[in-house]
MOPAC internal coordinates of N, CA, C and O (Angstrom, degrees):
PM7 1SCF
backbone

  N    0.0000 0     0.00 0     0.00 0    0    0    0
  C    1.4404 1     0.00 0     0.00 0    1    0    0
  C    1.5283 1   112.54 1     0.00 0    2    1    0
  O    1.2310 1   118.93 1   140.89 1    3    2    1
  N    1.3364 1   119.64 1   -39.11 1    3    2    1
  C    1.4658 1   118.00 1   178.40 1    5    3    2
  C    1.5277 1   113.08 1   -58.39 1    6    5    3
  O    1.2310 1   119.87 1   146.54 1    7    6    5
  N    1.3179 1   117.86 1   -33.46 1    7    6    5
  C    1.4596 1   120.36 1   178.41 1    9    7    6
  C    1.5167 1   112.02 1   -63.99 1   10    9    7
  O    1.2310 1   120.24 1   140.33 1   11   10    9
  N    1.3198 1   117.15 1   -39.67 1   11   10    9
  C    1.4665 1   121.25 1   178.21 1   13   11   10
  C    1.5260 1   109.71 1   -67.62 1   14   13   11
  O    1.2310 1   120.47 1   138.35 1   15   14   13
  N    1.3241 1   116.71 1   -41.65 1   15   14   13
  C    1.4603 1   120.51 1   179.69 1   17   15   14
  C    1.5278 1   110.25 1   -63.45 1   18   17   15
  O    1.2310 1   120.11 1   137.47 1   19   18   17
  N    1.3268 1   117.40 1   -42.53 1   19   18   17
  C    1.4580 1   120.44 1  -179.52 1   21   19   18
  C    1.5217 1   111.92 1   -66.39 1   22   21   19
  O    1.2310 1   120.31 1   151.05 1   23   22   21
  N    1.3229 1   117.01 1   -28.95 1   23   22   21
  C    1.4548 1   120.71 1  -179.83 1   25   23   22
  C    1.5201 1   111.96 1   -67.23 1   26   25   23
  O    1.2310 1   120.03 1   143.30 1   27   26   25
  N    1.3250 1   117.55 1   -36.70 1   27   26   25
  C    1.4627 1   120.80 1  -173.21 1   29   27   26
  C    1.5232 1   113.99 1  -106.49 1   30   29   27
  O    1.2310 1   119.98 1  -174.25 1   31   30   29
  N    1.3256 1   117.64 1     5.75 1   31   30   29
  C    1.4566 1   121.08 1  -177.01 1   33   31   30
  C    1.5217 1   110.39 1  -112.99 1   34   33   31
  O    1.2310 1   120.85 1   -36.76 1   35   34   33
  N    1.3248 1   115.97 1   143.24 1   35   34   33
  C    1.4644 1   120.35 1   175.63 1   37   35   34
  C    1.5330 1   109.21 1   -61.71 1   38   37   35
  O    1.2310 1   120.68 1   -33.19 1   39   38   37
  N    1.3210 1   116.30 1   146.81 1   39   38   37
  C    1.4642 1   121.05 1  -174.25 1   41   39   38
  C    1.5286 1   113.00 1   -58.34 1   42   41   39
  O    1.2310 1   119.96 1   144.61 1   43   42   41
  N    1.3319 1   117.69 1   -35.39 1   43   42   41
  C    1.4567 1   119.12 1  -178.41 1   45   43   42
  C    1.5314 1   112.78 1   -80.27 1   46   45   43
  O    1.2310 1   119.45 1   177.86 1   47   46   45
  N    1.3220 1   118.66 1    -2.14 1   47   46   45
  C    1.4600 1   122.82 1  -179.90 1   49   47   46
  C    1.5308 1   113.02 1  -115.96 1   50   49   47
  O    1.2310 1   119.42 1  -174.47 1   51   50   49
  N    1.3287 1   118.71 1     5.53 1   51   50   49
  C    1.4637 1   120.10 1  -173.69 1   53   51   50
  C    1.5230 1   113.03 1   -65.01 1   54   53   51
  O    1.2310 1   119.95 1   138.99 1   55   54   53
  N    1.3178 1   117.70 1   -41.01 1   55   54   53
  C    1.4669 1   118.51 1  -178.42 1   57   55   54
  C    1.5240 1   110.78 1   -65.58 1   58   57   55
  O    1.2310 1   120.20 1   140.96 1   59   58   57
  N    1.3181 1   117.23 1   -39.04 1   59   58   57
  C    1.4651 1   120.21 1   177.39 1   61   59   58
  C    1.5184 1   111.08 1   -65.26 1   62   61   59
  O    1.2310 1   120.36 1   139.14 1   63   62   61
  N    1.3320 1   116.91 1   -40.86 1   63   62   61
  C    1.4625 1   120.26 1  -178.33 1   65   63   62
  C    1.5253 1   111.42 1   -66.93 1   66   65   63
  O    1.2310 1   120.21 1   136.71 1   67   66   65
  N    1.3188 1   117.20 1   -43.29 1   67   66   65
  C    1.4699 1   120.25 1   179.59 1   69   67   66
  C    1.5218 1   109.99 1   -67.49 1   70   69   67
  O    1.2310 1   120.04 1   140.26 1   71   70   69
  N    1.3256 1   117.53 1   -39.74 1   71   70   69
  C    1.4678 1   120.96 1   178.22 1   73   71   70
  C    1.5279 1   111.03 1   -64.23 1   74   73   71
  O    1.2310 1   120.71 1   137.39 1   75   74   73
  N    1.3323 1   116.26 1   -42.61 1   75   74   73
  C    1.4623 1   120.31 1   178.29 1   77   75   74
  C    1.5235 1   110.62 1   -62.81 1   78   77   75
  O    1.2310 1   120.18 1   139.47 1   79   78   77
  N    1.3260 1   117.26 1   -40.53 1   79   78   77
  C    1.4584 1   121.19 1   176.86 1   81   79   78
  C    1.5308 1   110.67 1   -59.84 1   82   81   79
  O    1.2310 1   120.58 1   137.51 1   83   82   81
  N    1.3140 1   116.49 1   -42.49 1   83   82   81
  C    1.4661 1   120.21 1  -179.94 1   85   83   82
  C    1.5259 1   110.77 1   -64.73 1   86   85   83
  O    1.2310 1   119.98 1   137.60 1   87   86   85
  N    1.3238 1   117.65 1   -42.40 1   87   86   85
  C    1.4604 1   121.14 1   179.90 1   89   87   86
  C    1.5235 1   110.67 1   -64.09 1   90   89   87
  O    1.2310 1   120.38 1   133.95 1   91   90   89
  N    1.3294 1   116.88 1   -46.05 1   91   90   89
  C    1.4691 1   120.29 1  -179.89 1   93   91   90
  C    1.5228 1   110.48 1   -63.41 1   94   93   91
  O    1.2310 1   120.22 1   139.43 1   95   94   93
  N    1.3249 1   117.18 1   -40.57 1   95   94   93
  C    1.4581 1   120.59 1   178.70 1   97   95   94
  C    1.5253 1   111.01 1   -63.96 1   98   97   95
  O    1.2310 1   120.06 1   137.74 1   99   98   97
  N    1.3329 1   117.49 1   -42.26 1   99   98   97
  C    1.4633 1   121.12 1   179.16 1  101   99   98
  C    1.5292 1   111.57 1   -65.22 1  102  101   99
  O    1.2310 1   120.43 1   138.79 1  103  102  101
  N    1.3171 1   116.78 1   -41.21 1  103  102  101
  C    1.4703 1   120.24 1   177.42 1  105  103  102
  C    1.5261 1   109.81 1   -64.40 1  106  105  103
  O    1.2310 1   120.25 1   139.82 1  107  106  105
  N    1.3261 1   117.13 1   -40.18 1  107  106  105
  C    1.4647 1   120.28 1   177.93 1  109  107  106
  C    1.5200 1   112.37 1   -62.86 1  110  109  107
  O    1.2310 1   120.52 1   137.22 1  111  110  109
  N    1.3443 1   116.60 1   -42.78 1  111  110  109
  C    1.4655 1   119.73 1   176.67 1  113  111  110
  C    1.5270 1   110.47 1   -61.04 1  114  113  111
  O    1.2310 1   120.60 1   136.52 1  115  114  113
  N    1.3196 1   116.46 1   -43.48 1  115  114  113
  C    1.4633 1   120.40 1  -178.32 1  117  115  114
  C    1.5200 1   111.60 1   -64.77 1  118  117  115
  O    1.2310 1   120.79 1   134.62 1  119  118  117
  N    1.3323 1   116.10 1   -45.38 1  119  118  117
  C    1.4645 1   119.32 1   178.84 1  121  119  118
  C    1.5252 1   111.77 1   -63.74 1  122  121  119
  O    1.2310 1   120.53 1   137.78 1  123  122  121
  N    1.3208 1   116.59 1   -42.22 1  123  122  121
  C    1.4603 1   119.78 1   178.76 1  125  123  122
  C    1.5149 1   112.07 1   -61.66 1  126  125  123
  O    1.2310 1   120.61 1   137.22 1  127  126  125
  N    1.3216 1   116.44 1   -42.78 1  127  126  125
  C    1.4639 1   120.14 1   178.29 1  129  127  126
  C    1.5226 1   111.37 1   -65.21 1  130  129  127
  O    1.2310 1   120.42 1   137.58 1  131  130  129
  N    1.3304 1   116.80 1   -42.42 1  131  130  129
  C    1.4680 1   120.48 1  -179.02 1  133  131  130
  C    1.5188 1   111.33 1   -65.70 1  134  133  131
  O    1.2310 1   120.28 1   136.76 1  135  134  133
  N    1.3315 1   117.07 1   -43.24 1  135  134  133
  C    1.4679 1   119.90 1  -178.69 1  137  135  134
  C    1.5295 1   110.64 1   -68.45 1  138  137  135
  O    1.2310 1   120.49 1   139.80 1  139  138  137
  N    1.3349 1   116.68 1   -40.20 1  139  138  137
  C    1.4724 1   119.02 1   177.23 1  141  139  138
  C    1.5255 1   110.80 1   -64.63 1  142  141  139
  O    1.2310 1   120.48 1   137.69 1  143  142  141
  N    1.3278 1   116.69 1   -42.31 1  143  142  141
  C    1.4633 1   120.31 1   177.29 1  145  143  142
  C    1.5200 1   112.13 1   -62.38 1  146  145  143
  O    1.2310 1   120.69 1   141.76 1  147  146  145
  N    1.3281 1   116.29 1   -38.24 1  147  146  145
  C    1.4640 1   120.65 1   177.92 1  149  147  146
  C    1.5228 1   110.65 1   -64.54 1  150  149  147
  O    1.2310 1   120.44 1   136.52 1  151  150  149
  N    1.3347 1   116.75 1   -43.48 1  151  150  149
  C    1.4689 1   119.90 1   179.09 1  153  151  150
  C    1.5255 1   111.14 1   -64.06 1  154  153  151
  O    1.2310 1   120.51 1   141.14 1  155  154  153
  N    1.3313 1   116.62 1   -38.86 1  155  154  153
  C    1.4612 1   119.28 1   179.18 1  157  155  154
  C    1.5238 1   111.25 1   -72.05 1  158  157  155
  O    1.2310 1   119.92 1   141.44 1  159  158  157
  N    1.3258 1   117.77 1   -38.56 1  159  158  157
  C    1.4602 1   120.41 1   179.85 1  161  159  158
  C    1.5225 1   111.37 1   -67.11 1  162  161  159
  O    1.2310 1   120.54 1   146.17 1  163  162  161
  N    1.3255 1   116.57 1   -33.83 1  163  162  161
  C    1.4537 1   120.21 1   179.56 1  165  163  162
  C    1.5219 1   111.51 1   -66.45 1  166  165  163
  O    1.2310 1   120.21 1   149.56 1  167  166  165
  N    1.3187 1   117.20 1   -30.44 1  167  166  165
  C    1.4545 1   120.56 1  -177.47 1  169  167  166
  C    1.5216 1   113.52 1  -101.62 1  170  169  167
  O    1.2310 1   120.39 1  -158.28 1  171  170  169
  N    1.3170 1   116.85 1    21.72 1  171  170  169
  C    1.4625 1   119.36 1  -177.86 1  173  171  170
  C    1.5111 1   110.54 1   -75.88 1  174  173  171
  O    1.2310 1   121.97 1   -50.01 1  175  174  173
  N    1.3358 1   113.84 1   129.99 1  175  174  173
  C    1.4558 1   120.37 1   175.77 1  177  175  174
  C    1.5121 1   109.23 1   -86.79 1  178  177  175
  O    1.2310 1   120.25 1    64.32 1  179  178  177
  N    1.3083 1   117.12 1  -115.68 1  179  178  177
  C    1.4613 1   120.47 1   178.89 1  181  179  178
  C    1.5202 1   111.28 1   -79.31 1  182  181  179
  O    1.2310 1   120.75 1   117.71 1  183  182  181
  N    1.3313 1   116.18 1   -62.29 1  183  182  181
  C    1.4576 1   120.06 1  -174.93 1  185  183  182
  C    1.5204 1   111.65 1  -118.24 1  186  185  183
  O    1.2310 1   120.77 1   141.72 1  187  186  185
  N    1.3242 1   116.14 1   -38.28 1  187  186  185
  C    1.4581 1   121.17 1  -177.34 1  189  187  186
  C    1.5281 1   109.82 1  -119.55 1  190  189  187
  O    1.2310 1   120.25 1   -22.39 1  191  190  189
  N    1.3329 1   117.13 1   157.61 1  191  190  189
  C    1.4715 1   119.58 1   177.45 1  193  191  190
  C    1.5308 1   111.52 1   -63.94 1  194  193  191
  O    1.2310 1   121.51 1   -30.96 1  195  194  193
  N    1.3218 1   114.72 1   149.04 1  195  194  193
  C    1.4620 1   120.62 1   176.02 1  197  195  194
  C    1.5213 1   109.25 1   -70.48 1  198  197  195
  O    1.2310 1   120.59 1   -15.04 1  199  198  197
  N    1.3352 1   116.49 1   164.96 1  199  198  197
  C    1.4636 1   120.91 1   177.85 1  201  199  198
  C    1.5273 1   111.67 1   -61.38 1  202  201  199
  O    1.2310 1   120.56 1   145.81 1  203  202  201
  N    1.3290 1   116.54 1   -34.19 1  203  202  201
  C    1.4641 1   119.70 1  -179.68 1  205  203  202
  C    1.5338 1   111.25 1   -65.16 1  206  205  203
  O    1.2310 1   119.74 1   150.40 1  207  206  205
  N    1.3209 1   118.11 1   -29.60 1  207  206  205
  C    1.4642 1   120.89 1   178.54 1  209  207  206
  C    1.5276 1   110.33 1   -68.60 1  210  209  207
  O    1.2310 1   120.52 1   140.20 1  211  210  209
  N    1.3283 1   116.62 1   -39.80 1  211  210  209
  C    1.4663 1   119.67 1   176.94 1  213  211  210
  C    1.5391 1   110.49 1   -65.61 1  214  213  211
  O    1.2310 1   120.94 1   140.18 1  215  214  213
  N    1.3251 1   115.81 1   -39.82 1  215  214  213
  C    1.4644 1   119.57 1   178.02 1  217  215  214
  C    1.5287 1   110.71 1   -62.87 1  218  217  215
  O    1.2310 1   120.39 1   137.36 1  219  218  217
  N    1.3236 1   116.86 1   -42.64 1  219  218  217
  C    1.4603 1   121.12 1   178.59 1  221  219  218
  C    1.5257 1   110.98 1   -62.48 1  222  221  219
  O    1.2310 1   120.16 1   136.66 1  223  222  221
  N    1.3221 1   117.30 1   -43.34 1  223  222  221
  C    1.4631 1   121.10 1   179.92 1  225  223  222
  C    1.5260 1   110.91 1   -63.43 1  226  225  223
  O    1.2310 1   120.26 1   137.26 1  227  226  225
  N    1.3262 1   117.11 1   -42.74 1  227  226  225
  C    1.4635 1   120.88 1   179.86 1  229  227  226
  C    1.5306 1   110.82 1   -67.05 1  230  229  227
  O    1.2310 1   120.07 1   136.51 1  231  230  229
  N    1.3145 1   117.46 1   -43.49 1  231  230  229
  C    1.4706 1   120.37 1   179.52 1  233  231  230
  C    1.5329 1   111.18 1   -63.93 1  234  233  231
  O    1.2310 1   120.21 1   143.14 1  235  234  233
  N    1.3170 1   117.21 1   -36.86 1  235  234  233
  C    1.4620 1   120.15 1   175.67 1  237  235  234
  C    1.5200 1   111.51 1   -63.95 1  238  237  235
  O    1.2310 1   120.21 1   139.01 1  239  238  237
  N    1.3242 1   117.21 1   -40.99 1  239  238  237
  C    1.4610 1   121.03 1   177.01 1  241  239  238
  C    1.5166 1   112.39 1   -65.67 1  242  241  239
  O    1.2310 1   120.44 1   139.66 1  243  242  241
  N    1.3219 1   116.76 1   -40.34 1  243  242  241
  C    1.4655 1   120.53 1   178.54 1  245  243  242
  C    1.5283 1   110.30 1   -65.94 1  246  245  243
  O    1.2310 1   119.94 1   141.00 1  247  246  245
  N    1.3219 1   117.71 1   -39.00 1  247  246  245
  C    1.4659 1   120.67 1   178.10 1  249  247  246
  C    1.5307 1   110.75 1   -64.72 1  250  249  247
  O    1.2310 1   120.29 1   137.26 1  251  250  249
  N    1.3226 1   117.05 1   -42.74 1  251  250  249
  C    1.4664 1   120.57 1   178.22 1  253  251  250
  C    1.5257 1   110.75 1   -63.55 1  254  253  251
  O    1.2310 1   120.22 1   139.89 1  255  254  253
  N    1.3244 1   117.19 1   -40.11 1  255  254  253
  C    1.4651 1   121.04 1   178.42 1  257  255  254
  C    1.5296 1   110.77 1   -65.27 1  258  257  255
  O    1.2310 1   119.99 1   139.56 1  259  258  257
  N    1.3260 1   117.62 1   -40.44 1  259  258  257
  C    1.4681 1   121.08 1  -179.90 1  261  259  258
  C    1.5294 1   110.75 1   -65.12 1  262  261  259
  O    1.2310 1   120.29 1   138.37 1  263  262  261
  N    1.3250 1   117.05 1   -41.63 1  263  262  261
  C    1.4644 1   120.31 1   178.59 1  265  263  262
  C    1.5243 1   110.29 1   -65.11 1  266  265  263
  O    1.2310 1   120.32 1   134.99 1  267  266  265
  N    1.3153 1   117.00 1   -45.01 1  267  266  265
  C    1.4626 1   120.65 1   179.88 1  269  267  266
  C    1.5198 1   111.56 1   -63.17 1  270  269  267
  O    1.2310 1   120.19 1   137.92 1  271  270  269
  N    1.3192 1   117.25 1   -42.08 1  271  270  269
  C    1.4645 1   121.03 1   179.05 1  273  271  270
  C    1.5211 1   111.29 1   -64.34 1  274  273  271
  O    1.2310 1   120.11 1   137.17 1  275  274  273
  N    1.3181 1   117.39 1   -42.83 1  275  274  273
  C    1.4656 1   119.24 1   179.91 1  277  275  274
  C    1.5262 1   111.34 1   -65.53 1  278  277  275
  O    1.2310 1   119.84 1   142.70 1  279  278  277
  N    1.3235 1   117.91 1   -37.30 1  279  278  277
  C    1.4658 1   120.52 1   176.64 1  281  279  278
  C    1.5252 1   111.63 1   -67.63 1  282  281  279
  O    1.2310 1   120.49 1   141.67 1  283  282  281
  N    1.3173 1   116.67 1   -38.33 1  283  282  281
  C    1.4717 1   120.20 1  -179.96 1  285  283  282
  C    1.5219 1   111.33 1   -68.39 1  286  285  283
  O    1.2310 1   119.93 1   145.43 1  287  286  285
  N    1.3148 1   117.74 1   -34.57 1  287  286  285
  C    1.4562 1   120.53 1  -179.56 1  289  287  286
  C    1.5293 1   112.25 1   -74.83 1  290  289  287
  O    1.2310 1   120.19 1   159.85 1  291  290  289
  N    1.3312 1   117.24 1   -20.15 1  291  290  289
  C    1.4587 1   120.70 1  -179.03 1  293  291  290
  C    1.5175 1   113.28 1   -95.63 1  294  293  291
  O    1.2310 1   119.21 1  -170.59 1  295  294  293
  N    1.3156 1   119.11 1     9.41 1  295  294  293
  C    1.4619 1   119.48 1  -176.72 1  297  295  294
  C    1.5202 1   111.17 1   -68.74 1  298  297  295
  O    1.2310 1   121.39 1   -22.33 1  299  298  297
  N    1.3118 1   114.95 1   157.67 1  299  298  297
  C    1.4666 1   120.70 1  -175.18 1  301  299  298
  C    1.5252 1   110.71 1   -77.53 1  302  301  299
  O    1.2310 1   119.91 1   -21.64 1  303  302  301
  N    1.3338 1   117.77 1   158.36 1  303  302  301
  C    1.4643 1   120.82 1   179.43 1  305  303  302
  C    1.5292 1   113.11 1   -62.43 1  306  305  303
  O    1.2310 1   119.72 1   156.64 1  307  306  305
  N    1.3398 1   118.15 1   -23.36 1  307  306  305
  C    1.4625 1   120.25 1   179.43 1  309  307  306
  C    1.5204 1   111.75 1   -67.06 1  310  309  307
  O    1.2310 1   119.79 1   153.10 1  311  310  309
  N    1.3192 1   118.01 1   -26.90 1  311  310  309
  C    1.4642 1   121.00 1  -179.09 1  313  311  310
  C    1.5202 1   112.60 1  -102.87 1  314  313  311
  O    1.2310 1   119.99 1  -170.08 1  315  314  313
  N    1.3137 1   117.62 1     9.92 1  315  314  313
  C    1.4570 1   121.82 1   179.24 1  317  315  314
  C    1.5293 1   109.49 1   -75.10 1  318  317  315
  O    1.2310 1   118.83 1   -57.35 1  319  318  317
  N    1.3313 1   119.83 1   122.65 1  319  318  317
  C    1.4603 1   120.90 1  -177.80 1  321  319  318
  C    1.5244 1   114.00 1   -69.23 1  322  321  319
  O    1.2310 1   119.87 1   167.44 1  323  322  321
  N    1.3395 1   117.84 1   -12.56 1  323  322  321
  C    1.4543 1   120.17 1   179.62 1  325  323  322
  C    1.5244 1   110.42 1   -75.36 1  326  325  323
  O    1.2310 1   120.47 1   144.36 1  327  326  325
  N    1.3130 1   116.71 1   -35.64 1  327  326  325
  C    1.4642 1   120.25 1   179.19 1  329  327  326
  C    1.5236 1   108.98 1  -106.86 1  330  329  327
  O    1.2310 1   119.70 1   -68.00 1  331  330  329
  N    1.3341 1   118.18 1   112.00 1  331  330  329
  C    1.4649 1   120.31 1  -177.47 1  333  331  330
  C    1.5251 1   111.28 1   -72.69 1  334  333  331
  O    1.2310 1   120.02 1   -19.54 1  335  334  333
  N    1.3261 1   117.56 1   160.46 1  335  334  333
  C    1.4529 1   120.52 1   177.70 1  337  335  334
  C    1.5200 1   111.14 1   -63.71 1  338  337  335
  O    1.2310 1   121.07 1   -16.62 1  339  338  337
  N    1.3258 1   115.55 1   163.38 1  339  338  337
  C    1.4595 1   120.51 1   179.91 1  341  339  338
  C    1.5263 1   109.85 1   -58.64 1  342  341  339
  O    1.2310 1   120.90 1   -42.88 1  343  342  341
  N    1.3332 1   115.87 1   137.12 1  343  342  341
  C    1.4491 1   120.55 1   178.65 1  345  343  342
  C    1.5135 1   114.82 1    89.38 1  346  345  343
  O    1.2310 1   119.74 1   175.91 1  347  346  345
  N    1.3299 1   118.10 1    -4.09 1  347  346  345
  C    1.4666 1   121.43 1  -179.98 1  349  347  346
  C    1.5227 1   109.15 1  -106.43 1  350  349  347
  O    1.2310 1   121.00 1   -23.83 1  351  350  349
  N    1.3100 1   115.68 1   156.17 1  351  350  349
  C    1.4617 1   121.21 1   178.65 1  353  351  350
  C    1.5146 1   110.34 1   -69.77 1  354  353  351
  O    1.2310 1   121.03 1   -23.33 1  355  354  353
  N    1.3216 1   115.64 1   156.67 1  355  354  353
  C    1.4547 1   120.53 1   174.67 1  357  355  354
  C    1.5239 1   108.63 1   -70.60 1  358  357  355
  O    1.2310 1   119.80 1   -28.33 1  359  358  357
  N    1.3462 1   117.99 1   151.67 1  359  358  357
  C    1.4549 1   119.92 1   179.82 1  361  359  358
  C    1.5257 1   113.20 1   -57.67 1  362  361  359
  O    1.2310 1   119.69 1   152.35 1  363  362  361
  N    1.3506 1   118.19 1   -27.65 1  363  362  361
  C    1.4559 1   119.99 1  -179.46 1  365  363  362
  C    1.5267 1   111.64 1   -71.76 1  366  365  363
  O    1.2310 1   120.09 1   166.62 1  367  366  365
  N    1.3307 1   117.43 1   -13.38 1  367  366  365
  C    1.4552 1   121.38 1   179.31 1  369  367  366
  C    1.5231 1   111.95 1   -93.92 1  370  369  367
  O    1.2310 1   120.32 1  -163.21 1  371  370  369
  N    1.3312 1   116.99 1    16.79 1  371  370  369
  C    1.4513 1   121.26 1  -178.80 1  373  371  370
  C    1.5163 1   110.47 1  -104.91 1  374  373  371
  O    1.2310 1   120.60 1   -33.38 1  375  374  373
  N    1.3115 1   116.45 1   146.62 1  375  374  373
  C    1.4529 1   123.01 1   173.16 1  377  375  374
  C    1.5277 1   107.83 1  -105.67 1  378  377  375
  O    1.2310 1   120.80 1   -36.52 1  379  378  377
  N    1.3032 1   116.07 1   143.48 1  379  378  377
  C    1.4579 1   119.73 1   174.14 1  381  379  378
  C    1.5143 1   107.90 1   -83.08 1  382  381  379
  O    1.2310 1   120.51 1   -49.72 1  383  382  381
  N    1.3145 1   116.63 1   130.28 1  383  382  381
  C    1.4556 1   122.45 1  -179.06 1  385  383  382
  C    1.5140 1   107.48 1  -125.37 1  386  385  383
  O    1.2310 1   120.14 1   -51.37 1  387  386  385
  N    1.3264 1   117.35 1   128.63 1  387  386  385
  C    1.4538 1   120.65 1   178.55 1  389  387  386
  C    1.5177 1   109.48 1   -90.59 1  390  389  387
  O    1.2310 1   121.00 1   -52.69 1  391  390  389
  N    1.3171 1   115.69 1   127.31 1  391  390  389
  C    1.4572 1   122.20 1   177.11 1  393  391  390
  C    1.5242 1   105.85 1  -123.88 1  394  393  391
  O    1.2310 1   120.26 1   -78.88 1  395  394  393
  N    1.3137 1   117.10 1   101.12 1  395  394  393
  C    1.4458 1   120.43 1  -175.54 1  397  395  394
  C    1.5123 1   108.83 1    64.35 1  398  397  395
  O    1.2310 1   120.53 1    56.49 1  399  398  397
  N    1.3421 1   116.59 1  -123.51 1  399  398  397
  C    1.4625 1   120.42 1   179.71 1  401  399  398
  C    1.5183 1   111.21 1   -98.06 1  402  401  399
  O    1.2310 1   119.75 1  -173.94 1  403  402  401
  N    1.3294 1   118.09 1     6.06 1  403  402  401
  C    1.4525 1   122.45 1  -177.51 1  405  403  402
  C    1.5152 1   110.09 1  -109.74 1  406  405  403
  O    1.2310 1   120.02 1   -50.55 1  407  406  405
  N    1.3160 1   117.57 1   129.45 1  407  406  405
  C    1.4655 1   121.79 1   175.88 1  409  407  406
  C    1.5178 1   107.82 1  -101.39 1  410  409  407
  O    1.2310 1   120.46 1   -56.17 1  411  410  409
  N    1.3119 1   116.73 1   123.83 1  411  410  409
  C    1.4597 1   121.46 1  -179.50 1  413  411  410
  C    1.5148 1   109.21 1  -122.32 1  414  413  411
  O    1.2310 1   120.48 1   -16.55 1  415  414  413
  N    1.3072 1   116.70 1   163.45 1  415  414  413
  C    1.4596 1   122.49 1   177.55 1  417  415  414
  C    1.5210 1   108.97 1  -106.65 1  418  417  415
  O    1.2310 1   120.86 1   -46.70 1  419  418  417
  N    1.3075 1   115.96 1   133.30 1  419  418  417
  C    1.4507 1   121.58 1   176.73 1  421  419  418
  C    1.5161 1   109.16 1  -127.34 1  422  421  419
  O    1.2310 1   120.46 1   -31.44 1  423  422  421
  N    1.3372 1   116.72 1   148.56 1  423  422  421
  C    1.4696 1   118.36 1   176.62 1  425  423  422
  C    1.5118 1   110.76 1   -63.36 1  426  425  423
  O    1.2310 1   121.13 1   -36.55 1  427  426  425
  N    1.3276 1   115.44 1   143.45 1  427  426  425
  C    1.4586 1   119.50 1   176.05 1  429  427  426
  C    1.5155 1   109.13 1   -68.99 1  430  429  427
  O    1.2310 1   121.02 1   -37.64 1  431  430  429
  N    1.3065 1   115.65 1   142.36 1  431  430  429
  C    1.4647 1   119.46 1   179.43 1  433  431  430
  C    1.5005 1   110.82 1  -107.77 1  434  433  431
  O    1.2310 1   120.10 1   180.00 1  435  434  433

């Protein structure tokens, strides 16, 4: 994901964009865990959740995935990572560079 973000972000904004992506991803993980836990806790029988609680949790996750996928498919061409903004190199002109445990894309020089 950082490579896609670097492709469509201005060079002076890359750290902010990658940081924002990390924050949004962490919030999404937290919300998903909380909502799944809530669905399972609501359907708890004696010791473990009932089968219907697991079904509810899975259906909620599938609904969230369907909404996210439909929104991602409807995005505008300006935010498409395949076509870079005006003045930027094409993604095929990027080299992958490993920095620690993170692989990023940089324009070829």
